Legacy VTK file of the C-alpha trace (Angstrom):
# vtk DataFile Version 3.0
C-alpha trace
ASCII
DATASET POLYDATA
POINTS 206 float
7.721 -58.117 -12.882
5.285 -60.771 -11.666
2.870 -62.291 -14.148
-0.596 -62.268 -12.571
-2.348 -63.782 -15.597
-5.056 -66.143 -14.500
-5.229 -64.592 -11.056
-8.380 -62.464 -11.152
-10.676 -60.991 -8.468
-13.200 -63.735 -9.197
-10.695 -66.419 -8.220
-10.472 -67.538 -4.539
-8.264 -65.097 -2.664
-6.300 -67.740 -0.736
-2.530 -67.902 -1.003
-2.422 -71.638 -0.402
-4.490 -72.190 -3.564
-2.116 -70.201 -5.770
0.226 -71.736 -8.274
3.883 -71.979 -7.327
4.623 -69.073 -9.676
2.778 -66.749 -7.281
4.909 -67.482 -4.179
6.777 -64.840 -2.231
6.382 -61.152 -3.035
4.794 -61.962 -6.363
1.948 -63.739 -4.574
1.425 -60.781 -2.256
1.399 -58.319 -5.159
-1.151 -60.383 -7.054
-3.281 -60.782 -3.942
-3.286 -57.029 -3.227
-4.051 -56.252 -6.868
-6.951 -58.700 -6.885
-8.392 -57.250 -3.677
-8.184 -53.712 -5.108
-9.894 -54.784 -8.332
-12.645 -56.527 -6.396
-13.137 -53.431 -4.212
-13.406 -51.197 -7.304
-15.840 -53.643 -8.897
-18.005 -53.658 -5.755
-17.970 -49.823 -5.686
-19.080 -49.691 -9.335
-21.938 -52.116 -8.655
-23.032 -50.091 -5.611
-22.915 -46.881 -7.642
-25.108 -48.337 -10.366
-27.762 -49.387 -7.837
-27.817 -46.112 -5.885
-31.120 -44.299 -6.072
-30.565 -40.658 -6.953
-32.336 -37.858 -5.100
-33.889 -35.248 -7.367
-33.395 -31.540 -6.893
-36.218 -29.445 -5.460
-38.957 -28.813 -8.081
-38.681 -25.038 -7.570
-35.233 -25.265 -9.160
-37.051 -25.419 -12.516
-38.730 -22.065 -11.765
-35.423 -20.479 -10.773
-33.735 -21.742 -13.941
-36.596 -20.443 -16.100
-36.428 -16.998 -14.529
-32.668 -16.794 -15.094
-33.080 -17.990 -18.688
-35.810 -15.389 -19.282
-33.528 -12.604 -18.103
-30.816 -13.741 -20.508
-33.291 -14.043 -23.395
-34.306 -10.398 -22.936
-30.979 -9.570 -24.578
-32.401 -11.067 -27.797
-36.080 -10.230 -27.374
-35.688 -6.457 -26.886
-33.630 -5.913 -30.079
-36.039 -8.186 -31.958
-39.009 -6.072 -30.818
-37.217 -2.894 -31.925
-36.387 -4.426 -35.315
-39.943 -5.714 -35.694
-41.381 -2.269 -34.898
-39.102 -0.628 -37.442
-40.122 -3.214 -40.049
-43.799 -2.601 -39.304
-43.376 1.152 -39.748
-41.638 0.519 -43.077
-44.050 -2.055 -44.478
-43.627 -0.863 -48.065
-39.852 -1.464 -48.251
-39.191 -3.506 -45.098
-39.266 -7.267 -44.496
-42.544 -9.084 -43.780
-44.085 -8.984 -40.319
-42.730 -11.497 -37.814
-39.415 -12.088 -39.536
-37.493 -10.916 -36.439
-39.693 -11.639 -33.461
-41.014 -15.099 -34.351
-37.608 -16.879 -34.544
-36.479 -15.177 -31.339
-39.655 -16.219 -29.513
-39.188 -19.826 -30.662
-35.613 -19.825 -29.390
-36.748 -18.255 -26.109
-39.486 -20.862 -25.675
-36.913 -23.633 -26.145
-34.435 -22.273 -23.610
-36.982 -20.983 -21.094
-39.634 -23.721 -21.146
-37.998 -26.903 -22.418
-34.342 -26.836 -21.353
-34.838 -26.184 -17.588
-37.195 -29.148 -17.296
-34.900 -31.327 -19.377
-31.949 -30.510 -17.143
-34.014 -31.083 -14.008
-35.083 -34.627 -14.899
-31.485 -35.594 -15.785
-29.913 -34.278 -12.607
-29.664 -35.847 -9.180
-27.409 -36.734 -6.290
-26.774 -39.389 -3.685
-25.012 -38.838 -0.375
-23.719 -41.890 1.469
-21.700 -42.225 4.669
-18.383 -41.318 3.071
-19.009 -39.664 -0.312
-21.377 -37.616 -2.440
-22.305 -38.509 -5.997
-23.608 -35.865 -8.428
-25.102 -36.832 -11.803
-26.052 -34.362 -14.520
-26.461 -34.132 -18.270
-28.222 -36.113 -20.984
-26.247 -35.992 -24.235
-23.051 -35.215 -22.322
-23.521 -37.108 -19.062
-21.377 -36.332 -16.034
-21.229 -38.686 -13.042
-18.974 -37.262 -10.320
-18.137 -38.999 -7.050
-16.436 -36.918 -4.353
-15.101 -38.797 -1.301
-15.459 -36.764 1.871
-11.775 -37.323 2.612
-10.804 -35.183 -0.409
-13.006 -32.219 0.499
-11.134 -29.160 1.765
-14.029 -26.769 2.377
-17.724 -26.382 1.594
-19.829 -23.365 0.593
-23.580 -22.802 0.675
-24.560 -19.952 -1.666
-27.848 -18.193 -2.425
-28.574 -15.774 -5.226
-31.480 -13.321 -5.036
-33.773 -15.544 -7.107
-32.796 -18.663 -5.146
-33.479 -16.806 -1.901
-37.005 -16.026 -3.114
-37.689 -19.791 -3.307
-35.551 -20.704 -0.251
-33.098 -22.655 -2.402
-29.307 -22.817 -2.254
-26.264 -24.224 -4.020
-23.866 -26.555 -2.215
-20.300 -26.222 -3.521
-17.491 -28.539 -2.423
-13.832 -27.741 -3.036
-11.468 -30.692 -3.238
-7.744 -31.286 -3.462
-6.327 -31.698 -6.970
-6.951 -30.048 -10.314
-9.573 -32.324 -11.900
-13.118 -31.475 -10.738
-11.612 -29.437 -7.884
-14.915 -27.572 -7.520
-18.230 -29.418 -7.715
-21.561 -27.601 -7.355
-25.003 -28.958 -6.539
-27.784 -26.360 -7.069
-31.503 -26.726 -6.434
-31.367 -27.749 -2.755
-33.605 -26.400 -0.041
-31.498 -24.032 2.028
-31.965 -26.034 5.219
-31.057 -29.267 3.403
-27.882 -27.693 2.002
-26.894 -26.549 5.509
-27.591 -30.024 6.925
-25.510 -31.681 4.190
-22.647 -29.263 4.820
-22.647 -29.985 8.559
-22.816 -33.750 7.982
-19.801 -33.626 5.659
-17.903 -31.429 8.143
-18.639 -33.874 10.956
-17.334 -36.761 8.856
-14.121 -34.844 8.044
-13.589 -34.042 11.745
-14.044 -37.722 12.698
-11.442 -38.747 10.130
-9.024 -36.077 11.361
-9.120 -37.340 14.965
LINES 1 207
206 0 1 2 3 4 5 6 7 8 9 10 11 12 13 14 15 16 17 18 19 20 21 22 23 24 25 26 27 28 29 30 31 32 33 34 35 36 37 38 39 40 41 42 43 44 45 46 47 48 49 50 51 52 53 54 55 56 57 58 59 60 61 62 63 64 65 66 67 68 69 70 71 72 73 74 75 76 77 78 79 80 81 82 83 84 85 86 87 88 89 90 91 92 93 94 95 96 97 98 99 100 101 102 103 104 105 106 107 108 109 110 111 112 113 114 115 116 117 118 119 120 121 122 123 124 125 126 127 128 129 130 131 132 133 134 135 136 137 138 139 140 141 142 143 144 145 146 147 148 149 150 151 152 153 154 155 156 157 158 159 160 161 162 163 164 165 166 167 168 169 170 171 172 173 174 175 176 177 178 179 180 181 182 183 184 185 186 187 188 189 190 191 192 193 194 195 196 197 198 199 200 201 202 203 204 205
């Protein structure tokens, strides 16, 4: 096994400047390794400087509507319990003991969380890959090279259709992050992105 200590990507990548210990196949291995490390370093620097594109603002409205529908599962029973407590004021709990906590929880998930998720979500599509960033406490930064993509879907739910939004879903080879979704796109933008990725895949296949 060749010792490449002291031979780093920041060193000049010229074989004639290497120490005698790096001659032959060992020199080639170290050179290839250094080039790969430099390429990865350059990709990381480019990723950090990429300006993310935000989702469409109407995505916040769609998320709030969906959250409201889910919160009805808590609000309706709370209203029933509050009504029963009001009718039994002599022996029942005080007014508001059921509905107030539920309304506070609903306000958090319907008003605050959709906006919070929106401002911490974005994407960047370059010539050969798409990067999707989401999350605040648990941040996810996913890069999908076009060469790994097997097929692409553009989906619309009934609420998304009302606001002309869509979700772009890419399916890749492998088990880790094999399906990556990007919601909150204008429908026409999602279609354009899908066709651009397809065109890139066809060019690579030729």
